[in-house]
Every structure is written in structure tokens, then in C-alpha cells.
GUVO-734405 format. One record per atom (N, C-alpha, C, CB): residue number from 0; residue in three letters; atom name; z negated, x negated, y. Coordinates in pm, whole numbers, plus 50000, padded with zeros to 5 digits. Glycine has a CB too. Layout:
N
nr / rest / atom / z / x / y
NUM / ALA / CA / Z / X / Y
...
END
This chain:
68
nr / rest / atom / z / x / y
0 / MET / N / 50139 / 27164 / 52274
0 / MET / CA / 50068 / 27048 / 52222
0 / MET / C / 49973 / 27093 / 52112
0 / MET / CB / 49991 / 26976 / 52335
1 / LYS / N / 49974 / 27011 / 52006
1 / LYS / CA / 49877 / 27030 / 51899
1 / LYS / C / 49804 / 26898 / 51879
1 / LYS / CB / 49946 / 27078 / 51766
2 / LEU / N / 49677 / 26907 / 51846
2 / LEU / CA / 49595 / 26789 / 51825
2 / LEU / C / 49536 / 26793 / 51685
2 / LEU / CB / 49484 / 26778 / 51931
3 / SER / N / 49519 / 26676 / 51630
3 / SER / CA / 49443 / 26665 / 51505
3 / SER / C / 49357 / 26539 / 51515
3 / SER / CB / 49537 / 26660 / 51379
4 / VAL / N / 49249 / 26539 / 51442
4 / VAL / CA / 49160 / 26422 / 51442
4 / VAL / C / 49132 / 26381 / 51298
4 / VAL / CB / 49027 / 26453 / 51517
5 / ASP / N / 49113 / 26252 / 51282
5 / ASP / CA / 49077 / 26197 / 51151
5 / ASP / C / 48932 / 26152 / 51160
5 / ASP / CB / 49172 / 26077 / 51109
6 / ARG / N / 48842 / 26238 / 51113
6 / ARG / CA / 48697 / 26208 / 51123
6 / ARG / C / 48658 / 26086 / 51040
6 / ARG / CB / 48615 / 26329 / 51079
7 / GLU / N / 48732 / 26058 / 50935
7 / GLU / CA / 48702 / 25940 / 50854
7 / GLU / C / 48736 / 25812 / 50928
7 / GLU / CB / 48779 / 25945 / 50722
8 / ARG / N / 48835 / 25817 / 51012
8 / ARG / CA / 48877 / 25700 / 51090
8 / ARG / C / 48790 / 25682 / 51215
8 / ARG / CB / 49024 / 25713 / 51130
9 / CYS / N / 48736 / 25791 / 51268
9 / CYS / CA / 48658 / 25788 / 51391
9 / CYS / C / 48540 / 25691 / 51378
9 / CYS / CB / 48607 / 25930 / 51426
10 / CYS / N / 48520 / 25612 / 51486
10 / CYS / CA / 48408 / 25516 / 51486
10 / CYS / C / 48293 / 25566 / 51574
10 / CYS / CB / 48456 / 25379 / 51535
11 / GLY / N / 48307 / 25687 / 51632
11 / GLY / CA / 48199 / 25745 / 51710
11 / GLY / C / 48178 / 25685 / 51847
11 / GLY / CB / 48074 / 25734 / 51634
12 / ALA / N / 48281 / 25625 / 51905
12 / ALA / CA / 48269 / 25564 / 52038
12 / ALA / C / 48242 / 25669 / 52146
12 / ALA / CB / 48397 / 25485 / 52071
13 / GLY / N / 48294 / 25789 / 52128
13 / GLY / CA / 48270 / 25897 / 52222
13 / GLY / C / 48360 / 25900 / 52344
13 / GLY / CB / 48132 / 25890 / 52268
14 / MET / N / 48461 / 25813 / 52347
14 / MET / CA / 48551 / 25810 / 52462
14 / MET / C / 48627 / 25942 / 52477
14 / MET / CB / 48650 / 25695 / 52449
15 / CYS / N / 48659 / 26004 / 52367
15 / CYS / CA / 48732 / 26131 / 52373
15 / CYS / C / 48648 / 26241 / 52438
15 / CYS / CB / 48774 / 26175 / 52231
16 / ALA / N / 48523 / 26250 / 52399
16 / ALA / CA / 48435 / 26354 / 52454
16 / ALA / C / 48407 / 26329 / 52602
16 / ALA / CB / 48303 / 26359 / 52376
17 / LEU / N / 48404 / 26204 / 52643
17 / LEU / CA / 48383 / 26172 / 52784
17 / LEU / C / 48508 / 26200 / 52866
17 / LEU / CB / 48342 / 26026 / 52800
18 / THR / N / 48624 / 26175 / 52807
18 / THR / CA / 48751 / 26189 / 52879
18 / THR / C / 48799 / 26334 / 52884
18 / THR / CB / 48857 / 26102 / 52814
19 / ALA / N / 48783 / 26406 / 52774
19 / ALA / CA / 48830 / 26545 / 52767
19 / ALA / C / 48723 / 26632 / 52700
19 / ALA / CB / 48965 / 26553 / 52688
20 / PRO / N / 48615 / 26656 / 52770
20 / PRO / CA / 48504 / 26732 / 52708
20 / PRO / C / 48538 / 26876 / 52673
20 / PRO / CB / 48386 / 26731 / 52800
21 / GLU / N / 48642 / 26930 / 52734
21 / GLU / CA / 48683 / 27067 / 52701
21 / GLU / C / 48755 / 27072 / 52567
21 / GLU / CB / 48774 / 27123 / 52811
22 / VAL / N / 48803 / 26957 / 52522
22 / VAL / CA / 48884 / 26952 / 52400
22 / VAL / C / 48809 / 26887 / 52284
22 / VAL / CB / 49013 / 26877 / 52426
23 / PHE / N / 48728 / 26783 / 52317
23 / PHE / CA / 48660 / 26706 / 52213
23 / PHE / C / 48510 / 26707 / 52234
23 / PHE / CB / 48711 / 26563 / 52210
24 / ASP / N / 48439 / 26694 / 52125
24 / ASP / CA / 48294 / 26682 / 52130
24 / ASP / C / 48255 / 26580 / 52023
24 / ASP / CB / 48222 / 26821 / 52110
25 / GLN / N / 48128 / 26545 / 52019
25 / GLN / CA / 48078 / 26456 / 51915
25 / GLN / C / 47979 / 26529 / 51828
25 / GLN / CB / 48014 / 26330 / 51976
26 / ASP / N / 47988 / 26505 / 51700
26 / ASP / CA / 47895 / 26564 / 51605
26 / ASP / C / 47756 / 26510 / 51634
26 / ASP / CB / 47938 / 26533 / 51459
27 / GLY / N / 47660 / 26598 / 51646
27 / GLY / CA / 47524 / 26557 / 51676
27 / GLY / C / 47457 / 26476 / 51567
27 / GLY / CB / 47442 / 26676 / 51704
28 / GLU / N / 47509 / 26485 / 51445
28 / GLU / CA / 47447 / 26413 / 51334
28 / GLU / C / 47507 / 26276 / 51310
28 / GLU / CB / 47458 / 26494 / 51209
29 / ASP / N / 47640 / 26268 / 51306
29 / ASP / CA / 47702 / 26138 / 51274
29 / ASP / C / 47777 / 26076 / 51391
29 / ASP / CB / 47796 / 26155 / 51158
30 / GLY / N / 47786 / 26148 / 51503
30 / GLY / CA / 47851 / 26092 / 51622
30 / GLY / C / 48002 / 26092 / 51618
30 / GLY / CB / 47805 / 25954 / 51643
31 / ARG / N / 48059 / 26143 / 51511
31 / ARG / CA / 48206 / 26144 / 51500
31 / ARG / C / 48265 / 26260 / 51579
31 / ARG / CB / 48250 / 26153 / 51353
32 / VAL / N / 48392 / 26245 / 51605
32 / VAL / CA / 48464 / 26342 / 51686
32 / VAL / C / 48464 / 26482 / 51623
32 / VAL / CB / 48607 / 26295 / 51709
33 / LEU / N / 48454 / 26581 / 51710
33 / LEU / CA / 48474 / 26721 / 51674
33 / LEU / C / 48584 / 26774 / 51764
33 / LEU / CB / 48342 / 26806 / 51689
34 / LEU / N / 48681 / 26837 / 51705
34 / LEU / CA / 48792 / 26893 / 51781
34 / LEU / C / 48757 / 27036 / 51819
34 / LEU / CB / 48926 / 26889 / 51700
35 / ARG / N / 48737 / 27058 / 51947
35 / ARG / CA / 48696 / 27190 / 51995
35 / ARG / C / 48815 / 27284 / 52007
35 / ARG / CB / 48626 / 27178 / 52130
36 / ASP / N / 48932 / 27227 / 52042
36 / ASP / CA / 49049 / 27312 / 52064
36 / ASP / C / 49174 / 27238 / 52018
36 / ASP / CB / 49061 / 27353 / 52214
37 / PRO / N / 49226 / 27269 / 51899
37 / PRO / CA / 49344 / 27199 / 51848
37 / PRO / C / 49473 / 27231 / 51925
37 / PRO / CB / 49363 / 27232 / 51704
38 / GLN / N / 49473 / 27338 / 52003
38 / GLN / CA / 49588 / 27372 / 52087
38 / GLN / C / 49536 / 27402 / 52228
38 / GLN / CB / 49668 / 27496 / 52027
39 / PRO / N / 49499 / 27296 / 52299
39 / PRO / CA / 49440 / 27318 / 52431
39 / PRO / C / 49540 / 27375 / 52532
39 / PRO / CB / 49382 / 27188 / 52485
40 / PRO / N / 49489 / 27445 / 52632
40 / PRO / CA / 49578 / 27496 / 52737
40 / PRO / C / 49638 / 27379 / 52817
40 / PRO / CB / 49502 / 27592 / 52831
41 / HIS / N / 49748 / 27406 / 52882
41 / HIS / CA / 49824 / 27303 / 52954
41 / HIS / C / 49737 / 27223 / 53049
41 / HIS / CB / 49938 / 27366 / 53031
42 / ARG / N / 49642 / 27285 / 53113
42 / ARG / CA / 49559 / 27214 / 53212
42 / ARG / C / 49476 / 27101 / 53149
42 / ARG / CB / 49466 / 27313 / 53282
43 / HIS / N / 49461 / 27099 / 53018
43 / HIS / CA / 49384 / 26994 / 52949
43 / HIS / C / 49473 / 26892 / 52876
43 / HIS / CB / 49289 / 27057 / 52850
44 / HIS / N / 49604 / 26907 / 52885
44 / HIS / CA / 49694 / 26818 / 52812
44 / HIS / C / 49683 / 26672 / 52857
44 / HIS / CB / 49837 / 26864 / 52830
45 / ALA / N / 49679 / 26648 / 52985
45 / ALA / CA / 49675 / 26509 / 53034
45 / ALA / C / 49547 / 26439 / 52986
45 / ALA / CB / 49682 / 26505 / 53188
46 / ALA / N / 49435 / 26507 / 52994
46 / ALA / CA / 49309 / 26448 / 52949
46 / ALA / C / 49311 / 26425 / 52798
46 / ALA / CB / 49190 / 26539 / 52987
47 / ALA / N / 49370 / 26518 / 52723
47 / ALA / CA / 49377 / 26503 / 52577
47 / ALA / C / 49465 / 26383 / 52540
47 / ALA / CB / 49432 / 26632 / 52511
48 / ARG / N / 49578 / 26367 / 52610
48 / ARG / CA / 49665 / 26250 / 52585
48 / ARG / C / 49591 / 26121 / 52617
48 / ARG / CB / 49795 / 26260 / 52668
49 / GLU / N / 49520 / 26119 / 52728
49 / GLU / CA / 49445 / 25999 / 52766
49 / GLU / C / 49338 / 25968 / 52661
49 / GLU / CB / 49380 / 26016 / 52905
50 / ALA / N / 49269 / 26070 / 52615
50 / ALA / CA / 49165 / 26049 / 52513
50 / ALA / C / 49226 / 25989 / 52387
50 / ALA / CB / 49095 / 26182 / 52479
51 / ALA / N / 49342 / 26038 / 52347
51 / ALA / CA / 49409 / 25983 / 52228
51 / ALA / C / 49450 / 25838 / 52252
51 / ALA / CB / 49533 / 26067 / 52191
52 / ALA / N / 49497 / 25809 / 52372
52 / ALA / CA / 49544 / 25673 / 52402
52 / ALA / C / 49431 / 25571 / 52404
52 / ALA / CB / 49616 / 25672 / 52536
53 / ILE / N / 49314 / 25612 / 52446
53 / ILE / CA / 49204 / 25515 / 52458
53 / ILE / C / 49111 / 25515 / 52337
53 / ILE / CB / 49124 / 25545 / 52583
54 / CYS / N / 49134 / 25601 / 52241
54 / CYS / CA / 49049 / 25604 / 52121
54 / CYS / C / 49058 / 25468 / 52051
54 / CYS / CB / 49092 / 25720 / 52024
55 / PRO / N / 48946 / 25396 / 52038
55 / PRO / CA / 48952 / 25263 / 51978
55 / PRO / C / 48985 / 25264 / 51829
55 / PRO / CB / 48821 / 25194 / 51998
56 / ALA / N / 48971 / 25379 / 51763
56 / ALA / CA / 49000 / 25388 / 51620
56 / ALA / C / 49133 / 25459 / 51593
56 / ALA / CB / 48888 / 25461 / 51549
57 / ALA / N / 49203 / 25500 / 51699
57 / ALA / CA / 49329 / 25575 / 51684
57 / ALA / C / 49310 / 25694 / 51590
57 / ALA / CB / 49441 / 25482 / 51629
58 / ALA / N / 49202 / 25766 / 51611
58 / ALA / CA / 49168 / 25879 / 51525
58 / ALA / C / 49224 / 26012 / 51573
58 / ALA / CB / 49019 / 25889 / 51513
59 / ILE / N / 49289 / 26011 / 51689
59 / ILE / CA / 49342 / 26135 / 51747
59 / ILE / C / 49494 / 26131 / 51743
59 / ILE / CB / 49291 / 26156 / 51893
60 / THR / N / 49553 / 26237 / 51691
60 / THR / CA / 49699 / 26250 / 51688
60 / THR / C / 49741 / 26362 / 51780
60 / THR / CB / 49750 / 26275 / 51543
61 / VAL / N / 49838 / 26333 / 51866
61 / VAL / CA / 49893 / 26432 / 51958
61 / VAL / C / 50034 / 26466 / 51911
61 / VAL / CB / 49894 / 26379 / 52106
62 / ILE / N / 50058 / 26592 / 51889
62 / ILE / CA / 50191 / 26640 / 51851
62 / ILE / C / 50241 / 26725 / 51967
62 / ILE / CB / 50188 / 26722 / 51716
63 / GLU / N / 50344 / 26673 / 52033
63 / GLU / CA / 50399 / 26743 / 52148
63 / GLU / C / 50489 / 26857 / 52102
63 / GLU / CB / 50477 / 26645 / 52240
64 / ALA / N / 50481 / 26969 / 52172
64 / ALA / CA / 50567 / 27083 / 52141
64 / ALA / C / 50709 / 27051 / 52186
64 / ALA / CB / 50515 / 27213 / 52210
65 / ARG / N / 50804 / 27093 / 52105
65 / ARG / CA / 50943 / 27072 / 52141
65 / ARG / C / 50986 / 27176 / 52241
65 / ARG / CB / 51034 / 27075 / 52017
66 / GLN / N / 51063 / 27132 / 52339
66 / GLN / CA / 51116 / 27225 / 52438
66 / GLN / C / 51252 / 27272 / 52391
66 / GLN / CB / 51125 / 27161 / 52579
67 / THR / N / 51279 / 27400 / 52410
67 / THR / CA / 51410 / 27454 / 52369
67 / THR / C / 51490 / 27496 / 52486
67 / THR / CB / 51393 / 27572 / 52275
END
């Protein structure tokens, strides 16, 4: 899994940081998302997917790794 965030699109709701604090944080100055780990370990994948799904600004993109 790879993650990317669009800070320009982020509205600073903070749902990502609450849902997956190991992966996302909020900038202390503008409240926008900070991506702590663009390739989180497997144990954080479910929380990262949930954070992307509930982001009100759709600012988080999840790219799933292809299985071979």
C-alpha cells in the first residue's frame, strides 16, 4: 500500500489523524493533513483505508500494491 495526500484539498477536519494516528497527523499551523508514513506497515492498512474513506475532502489517495 502507498498513500498520498493532497494538502491543498484538505479541509483540516482531522478525521484521518483520529482514525489512523500512526499514519496521519495534522499540521500545527494550518490544521491540514501531514502524511507520517506513505508506506505504512500492514497492521495500519485497515485504519489508513478507513481514514481515506471518511475524509470529507477526499484528500487521501490509497494505492493498493498488486499481488503477483
